[in-house]
Residue frames as qw, qx, qy, qz and C-alpha x, y, z in Angstrom:
[[0.704, 0.126, 0.371, 0.592, -5.92, -31.19, 12.10],
 [0.063, -0.621, 0.086, 0.777, -4.48, -27.92, 10.70],
 [0.569, 0.604, 0.523, 0.193, -6.15, -26.91, 7.41],
 [0.344, -0.262, 0.180, 0.884, -3.96, -24.41, 5.55],
 [0.356, 0.756, 0.261, -0.483, -5.66, -21.43, 3.98],
 [0.697, 0.615, 0.211, 0.303, -5.31, -20.76, 0.25],
 [0.508, -0.550, 0.118, 0.652, -2.08, -18.88, -0.37],
 [0.507, 0.733, 0.308, 0.333, -2.66, -16.33, -3.16],
 [0.225, -0.946, 0.097, 0.212, -0.50, -13.75, -1.33],
 [0.797, 0.382, 0.063, 0.464, 2.58, -12.76, -3.35],
 [0.487, -0.318, -0.024, 0.813, 5.54, -10.42, -3.25],
 [0.168, 0.765, 0.103, -0.613, 5.22, -6.79, -4.34],
 [0.004, -0.419, 0.668, 0.615, 7.15, -7.60, -7.50],
 [0.094, 0.214, 0.948, 0.214, 4.77, -10.44, -8.35],
 [0.163, 0.683, 0.576, -0.418, 1.72, -8.29, -7.50],
 [0.145, 0.699, -0.168, -0.680, 2.81, -5.53, -9.87],
 [0.018, -0.226, 0.834, 0.503, 3.62, -8.01, -12.62],
 [0.154, 0.420, 0.893, -0.036, 0.14, -9.56, -12.30],
 [0.165, 0.755, 0.334, -0.539, -1.45, -6.14, -12.42],
 [0.075, 0.605, -0.420, -0.672, 0.52, -5.06, -15.47],
 [0.108, -0.038, 0.921, 0.373, -0.19, -8.26, -17.36],
 [0.539, 0.042, -0.084, -0.837, -3.95, -7.93, -16.95],
 [0.556, 0.028, -0.800, -0.224, -4.24, -11.66, -16.62],
 [0.479, -0.314, -0.750, 0.332, -4.97, -11.71, -12.91],
 [0.315, -0.846, -0.195, -0.384, -7.04, -9.71, -10.44],
 [0.449, 0.134, -0.550, 0.692, -5.20, -8.13, -7.54],
 [0.414, -0.823, -0.358, -0.151, -6.30, -6.65, -4.21],
 [0.450, 0.183, -0.363, 0.795, -4.66, -4.02, -2.07],
 [0.226, -0.640, -0.566, 0.468, -5.66, -1.91, 0.96],
 [0.134, 0.603, 0.213, 0.757, -7.03, 1.62, 0.52],
 [0.056, -0.192, 0.407, -0.891, -8.25, 4.33, 2.89],
 [0.701, -0.101, 0.067, -0.702, -11.75, 2.79, 2.82],
 [0.930, -0.041, 0.327, -0.164, -12.35, -0.83, 1.86],
 [0.484, -0.301, 0.686, 0.452, -9.80, -3.12, 0.19],
 [0.492, 0.572, -0.233, -0.613, -9.80, -2.75, -3.59],
 [0.761, 0.162, 0.601, 0.186, -10.33, -5.47, -6.14],
 [0.154, 0.801, -0.247, -0.524, -8.37, -4.22, -9.13],
 [0.745, 0.193, 0.529, 0.359, -7.34, -5.07, -12.68],
 [0.216, -0.157, 0.386, 0.883, -6.01, -3.28, -15.72],
 [0.411, 0.389, 0.200, -0.800, -8.85, -1.12, -17.17],
 [0.523, 0.319, -0.535, -0.582, -9.04, -2.95, -20.51],
 [0.373, 0.003, -0.928, 0.010, -9.46, -6.24, -18.61],
 [0.353, -0.179, 0.393, -0.830, -12.31, -4.97, -16.43],
 [0.773, -0.066, -0.391, -0.495, -14.56, -7.82, -17.55],
 [0.531, 0.085, -0.787, 0.303, -12.59, -10.06, -15.17],
 [0.093, -0.050, 0.571, -0.814, -14.00, -8.12, -12.22],
 [0.645, 0.000, -0.055, -0.762, -17.57, -8.37, -13.42],
 [0.757, 0.071, -0.626, -0.170, -17.09, -12.12, -13.85],
 [0.386, 0.096, -0.765, 0.506, -15.44, -12.68, -10.48],
 [0.180, 0.027, 0.486, -0.855, -17.99, -10.65, -8.55],
 [0.077, 0.474, 0.861, 0.167, -20.95, -11.89, -10.61],
 [0.013, -0.500, -0.215, 0.839, -21.68, -8.18, -10.97],
 [0.461, 0.738, 0.491, -0.047, -24.35, -6.66, -13.16],
 [0.541, 0.237, 0.273, 0.759, -22.92, -4.77, -16.16],
 [0.026, -0.822, -0.278, -0.496, -24.98, -1.70, -15.27],
 [0.567, -0.811, 0.000, 0.141, -22.81, -1.13, -12.16],
 [0.566, 0.721, -0.264, 0.299, -19.66, 0.59, -13.46],
 [0.797, -0.255, -0.230, 0.497, -16.24, 0.36, -11.85],
 [0.179, -0.968, 0.053, 0.170, -14.05, 3.12, -10.47],
 [0.707, 0.516, -0.187, 0.447, -10.83, 4.23, -12.10],
 [0.597, -0.783, 0.009, 0.175, -8.31, 4.64, -9.29],
 [0.629, 0.606, -0.198, 0.446, -5.00, 6.44, -9.69],
 [0.645, -0.223, -0.335, 0.649, -2.00, 7.48, -7.64],
 [0.123, -0.378, -0.092, 0.913, -2.62, 11.15, -8.43],
 [0.458, 0.685, 0.378, -0.422, -5.33, 13.20, -10.11],
 [0.200, 0.689, -0.456, -0.527, -2.92, 14.04, -12.93],
 [0.167, -0.151, 0.947, 0.231, -2.96, 10.35, -13.86],
 [0.298, 0.443, 0.826, -0.183, -6.74, 10.41, -14.35],
 [0.262, 0.632, 0.087, -0.724, -7.61, 13.55, -16.34],
 [0.124, 0.308, -0.716, -0.614, -6.84, 11.95, -19.68],
 [0.003, 0.230, 0.971, 0.066, -9.74, 9.59, -19.09],
 [0.119, 0.716, 0.587, -0.359, -12.35, 12.36, -18.81],
 [0.264, 0.275, 0.373, 0.846, -13.45, 15.16, -21.09],
 [0.057, -0.821, -0.511, 0.248, -15.19, 18.49, -20.58],
 [0.257, 0.892, 0.079, 0.364, -15.03, 22.19, -21.35],
 [0.403, 0.376, -0.421, 0.720, -12.20, 24.34, -20.00],
 [0.385, -0.496, 0.209, -0.750, -14.62, 25.76, -17.42],
 [0.917, -0.269, -0.128, -0.265, -15.72, 22.28, -16.33],
 [0.808, 0.159, -0.391, 0.411, -12.16, 21.00, -16.07],
 [0.085, 0.501, -0.369, 0.778, -11.36, 23.99, -13.88],
 [0.681, -0.432, 0.113, -0.581, -14.25, 23.06, -11.52],
 [0.972, -0.085, -0.216, -0.027, -13.28, 19.38, -11.42],
 [0.657, 0.302, -0.410, 0.557, -9.64, 20.08, -10.80],
 [0.175, -0.555, 0.306, -0.754, -10.50, 22.53, -8.06],
 [0.850, -0.352, 0.046, -0.390, -12.59, 19.86, -6.29],
 [0.924, 0.115, -0.286, 0.224, -9.82, 17.29, -6.80],
 [0.345, 0.500, -0.414, 0.678, -7.24, 19.66, -5.35],
 [0.431, -0.504, 0.284, -0.692, -9.43, 20.01, -2.24],
 [0.849, -0.233, 0.246, -0.406, -10.47, 16.41, -1.66],
 [0.950, 0.228, -0.181, 0.116, -7.92, 14.17, -3.39],
 [0.401, -0.038, -0.909, -0.108, -6.44, 12.04, -2.07],
 [0.347, -0.056, 0.534, -0.769, -9.52, 11.04, -0.09],
 [0.274, 0.264, 0.918, -0.112, -12.77, 9.11, 0.14],
 [0.424, 0.624, 0.142, -0.641, -14.43, 10.86, -2.82],
 [0.463, 0.162, 0.745, 0.453, -15.32, 9.46, -6.24],
 [0.275, 0.538, -0.035, -0.796, -16.13, 11.94, -9.00],
 [0.581, 0.371, 0.706, 0.160, -18.34, 10.66, -11.83],
 [0.075, 0.660, -0.206, -0.719, -17.45, 12.62, -14.93],
 [0.770, 0.581, -0.022, -0.265, -17.91, 12.45, -18.70],
 [0.790, -0.246, 0.464, 0.317, -15.49, 9.87, -20.13],
 [0.211, 0.689, -0.473, -0.507, -13.01, 10.48, -22.90],
 [0.880, 0.337, -0.237, -0.237, -12.44, 8.00, -25.72],
 [0.247, 0.534, -0.774, 0.232, -9.34, 6.76, -23.92],
 [0.527, -0.236, 0.638, -0.509, -11.48, 4.92, -21.38],
 [0.112, 0.035, -0.961, -0.252, -12.00, 1.20, -22.22],
 [0.589, -0.252, -0.315, -0.700, -15.66, 0.37, -22.71],
 [0.647, -0.149, -0.739, 0.119, -15.17, -2.62, -20.39],
 [0.145, 0.039, -0.545, 0.825, -15.05, -0.21, -17.42],
 [0.376, 0.334, 0.428, -0.751, -18.68, 0.83, -17.94],
 [0.212, 0.096, 0.868, 0.439, -20.22, -1.46, -20.56],
 [0.145, 0.689, 0.710, -0.034, -23.78, -0.09, -20.39],
 [0.096, 0.982, 0.160, 0.019, -22.93, 3.58, -20.35],
 [0.768, -0.035, 0.028, 0.639, -19.30, 4.16, -21.44],
 [0.182, 0.775, 0.124, 0.593, -19.91, 7.91, -21.56],
 [0.387, -0.820, 0.189, -0.377, -19.17, 8.33, -17.85],
 [0.742, 0.108, -0.555, 0.362, -16.47, 7.21, -15.41],
 [0.571, -0.817, -0.025, -0.072, -15.88, 7.47, -11.67],
 [0.589, 0.491, -0.415, 0.490, -12.36, 8.56, -10.70],
 [0.642, -0.761, -0.014, -0.094, -10.67, 8.45, -7.31],
 [0.436, 0.532, -0.570, 0.448, -7.32, 8.90, -5.58],
 [0.755, -0.502, -0.421, 0.010, -7.20, 6.97, -2.28],
 [0.171, -0.836, 0.378, -0.359, -5.74, 8.50, 0.89],
 [0.936, -0.275, 0.211, 0.056, -3.50, 5.46, 1.36],
 [0.075, -0.763, 0.579, 0.277, 0.27, 5.46, 0.93],
 [0.489, -0.125, 0.847, 0.165, 0.36, 1.78, 0.06],
 [0.577, 0.608, 0.542, -0.061, -2.45, 2.03, -2.50],
 [0.284, 0.930, -0.098, -0.212, -0.89, 5.11, -4.15],
 [0.264, -0.606, 0.701, 0.266, 2.55, 3.50, -4.22],
 [0.565, 0.158, 0.799, 0.134, 1.15, 0.43, -5.95],
 [0.485, 0.779, 0.388, -0.089, -0.77, 2.61, -8.40],
 [0.052, 0.860, -0.374, -0.344, 2.41, 4.56, -9.30],
 [0.300, -0.358, 0.844, 0.263, 3.84, 1.20, -10.44],
 [0.424, 0.322, 0.844, 0.064, 0.78, -0.06, -12.31],
 [0.127, -0.138, -0.353, -0.917, -0.87, 3.10, -13.78],
 [0.542, -0.073, 0.238, -0.803, -4.61, 3.67, -13.11],
 [0.048, -0.026, -0.998, -0.029, -6.62, 0.54, -12.36],
 [0.567, -0.335, -0.417, -0.626, -10.24, -0.51, -12.63],
 [0.118, 0.099, -0.819, 0.553, -11.39, -1.05, -9.05],
 [0.622, -0.463, -0.272, -0.570, -14.30, -1.95, -6.79],
 [0.539, -0.508, 0.539, -0.402, -14.81, -3.61, -3.41],
 [0.230, 0.248, -0.939, -0.065, -13.88, -7.25, -2.83],
 [0.480, 0.109, 0.694, -0.526, -17.12, -9.22, -2.58],
 [0.147, 0.335, 0.856, 0.366, -19.64, -11.24, -4.58],
 [0.187, -0.304, -0.258, -0.898, -22.41, -8.98, -5.87],
 [0.617, -0.520, -0.325, -0.494, -25.00, -8.35, -3.19],
 [0.797, -0.346, -0.388, 0.307, -22.74, -9.58, -0.36],
 [0.323, -0.931, 0.059, 0.157, -20.96, -7.37, 2.25],
 [0.462, 0.757, -0.422, 0.186, -17.46, -6.14, 1.23],
 [0.896, -0.199, -0.245, 0.313, -14.62, -8.19, 2.60],
 [0.115, -0.959, 0.181, -0.183, -12.26, -6.30, 4.92],
 [0.585, -0.618, 0.518, 0.088, -9.58, -8.79, 6.00],
 [0.239, 0.557, -0.736, -0.302, -6.78, -10.48, 4.07],
 [0.273, -0.052, 0.951, -0.132, -7.87, -13.88, 5.39],
 [0.563, 0.503, 0.522, -0.396, -11.42, -13.45, 4.08],
 [0.470, 0.716, -0.275, -0.438, -10.19, -12.20, 0.70],
 [0.075, 0.454, -0.872, -0.165, -7.70, -15.07, 0.31],
 [0.362, 0.098, 0.897, -0.233, -10.35, -17.61, 1.34],
 [0.523, 0.597, 0.487, -0.365, -13.25, -16.37, -0.78],
 [0.560, 0.811, -0.101, -0.138, -11.23, -15.14, -3.74],
 [0.749, -0.390, 0.407, 0.347, -8.18, -17.47, -3.98],
 [0.674, 0.480, 0.347, 0.441, -7.77, -16.47, -7.63],
 [0.061, 0.968, 0.010, 0.244, -6.96, -12.87, -6.57],
 [0.669, 0.170, -0.344, 0.636, -3.35, -11.90, -5.83],
 [0.376, -0.914, -0.085, -0.121, -2.81, -10.05, -2.56],
 [0.257, 0.733, -0.490, 0.396, 0.31, -8.61, -0.99],
 [0.689, -0.105, -0.635, 0.333, 2.19, -10.78, 1.53],
 [0.447, -0.863, -0.231, -0.039, 1.53, -9.45, 5.08],
 [0.678, -0.422, 0.063, 0.599, 5.28, -9.20, 5.75],
 [0.398, 0.236, 0.333, 0.822, 5.75, -7.07, 2.62],
 [0.161, -0.811, -0.406, -0.389, 2.71, -4.96, 3.44],
 [0.586, -0.757, -0.136, 0.254, 4.15, -4.22, 6.91],
 [0.621, -0.184, 0.214, 0.731, 7.53, -3.44, 5.38],
 [0.233, 0.504, 0.412, 0.723, 6.04, -1.13, 2.76],
 [0.314, -0.870, -0.330, -0.187, 4.03, 0.74, 5.40],
 [0.648, -0.606, -0.009, 0.460, 7.21, 1.22, 7.39],
 [0.501, 0.087, 0.322, 0.799, 9.08, 2.60, 4.37],
 [0.058, 0.635, 0.434, 0.637, 6.26, 5.04, 3.50],
 [0.435, -0.774, -0.425, 0.177, 5.55, 6.30, 7.04],
 [0.462, -0.443, -0.017, 0.769, 8.59, 8.64, 7.27],
 [0.153, 0.135, 0.437, 0.876, 7.39, 10.41, 4.12],
 [0.336, 0.099, 0.238, -0.906, 4.03, 11.23, 5.66],
 [0.578, -0.022, -0.608, -0.544, 2.15, 8.37, 4.10],
 [0.276, -0.132, 0.781, -0.545, 0.56, 7.34, 7.37],
 [0.138, -0.266, -0.913, -0.276, -2.04, 4.55, 6.83],
 [0.390, 0.053, 0.253, -0.884, -5.53, 5.96, 7.01],
 [0.185, -0.124, -0.947, -0.233, -8.28, 3.38, 7.17],
 [0.466, 0.114, 0.425, -0.768, -12.06, 3.46, 7.51],
 [0.283, 0.218, 0.926, 0.121, -14.74, 0.99, 6.51],
 [0.345, 0.707, 0.328, -0.523, -16.96, 3.85, 5.30],
 [0.646, 0.394, 0.486, 0.437, -17.17, 3.82, 1.49],
 [0.229, -0.086, 0.161, 0.956, -16.22, 6.82, -0.62],
 [0.337, 0.635, 0.323, -0.615, -18.74, 9.53, -1.35],
 [0.421, 0.236, 0.672, 0.562, -19.86, 9.35, -5.01],
 [0.168, 0.697, 0.176, -0.674, -20.64, 12.67, -6.71],
 [0.541, 0.388, 0.612, 0.427, -21.82, 12.90, -10.33],
 [0.052, -0.315, 0.139, 0.937, -21.34, 15.96, -12.46],
 [0.417, 0.594, 0.658, -0.201, -24.69, 17.02, -13.96],
 [0.399, 0.543, 0.358, 0.647, -23.39, 19.77, -16.22],
 [0.141, -0.805, -0.071, -0.571, -24.39, 22.43, -13.72],
 [0.375, -0.638, 0.490, -0.461, -23.30, 20.99, -10.40],
 [0.138, 0.256, -0.947, 0.139, -22.89, 17.84, -8.32],
 [0.806, -0.247, -0.200, -0.499, -25.46, 15.10, -7.67],
 [0.240, -0.450, 0.811, -0.286, -24.58, 12.94, -4.66],
 [0.738, 0.047, -0.571, -0.356, -25.18, 9.31, -5.65],
 [0.801, -0.328, -0.470, 0.177, -23.81, 7.94, -2.39],
 [0.216, -0.871, 0.265, -0.352, -22.93, 9.81, 0.79],
 [0.879, -0.021, -0.370, 0.301, -19.75, 8.35, 2.23],
 [0.662, -0.392, -0.241, 0.592, -16.69, 9.55, 4.10],
 [0.258, -0.055, 0.093, 0.960, -16.47, 13.02, 2.45],
 [0.188, 0.779, 0.514, -0.306, -19.08, 15.77, 2.59],
 [0.430, 0.278, 0.369, 0.776, -18.68, 17.57, -0.72],
 [0.010, -0.786, -0.306, 0.537, -19.16, 21.31, -0.44],
 [0.539, 0.656, 0.332, 0.410, -19.54, 23.26, -3.70]]
């Protein structure tokens, strides 16, 4: 007998509405692993769904670096360094952990709200969605301690409460974006995570980008 899978997949319009409302988690493809995302002030929903320890902060993902600078703070010299690195590696598989401004909701990093990881994915679909939602609190789609989920079927089955984009609309969106150079780039390698120490970069996780000072 055919057993239908859960059907949390929705249209792009419904996905964006869910993201803007903050009442529902969403998932969308990126250049690395699929993202589990929610409005930053509702980040507690991600910790709850993943059963994630509060000492593991989330990443603030945006469509462009200019969308993210308001969430960090530093001296003029530091901002110059950070923006130079962003210009070189964004969009891409790099997360920069920087001092957070008071605009950042504490829910993003409950234990240490003084820092935040920022990233711009090298994915036309992800960036298009993020232009419609504004920056989102993100992480991989999995229960804490379990391997990240990589397929829509697995995400829909294990996280039926999460809204995902209908496969037909995803294909259509990829087709629309391709002529503008937004070719889908995909790797299962996580992003490199680099933390600003005040004097330079500390690599917390080596991923798809080799950061060169």
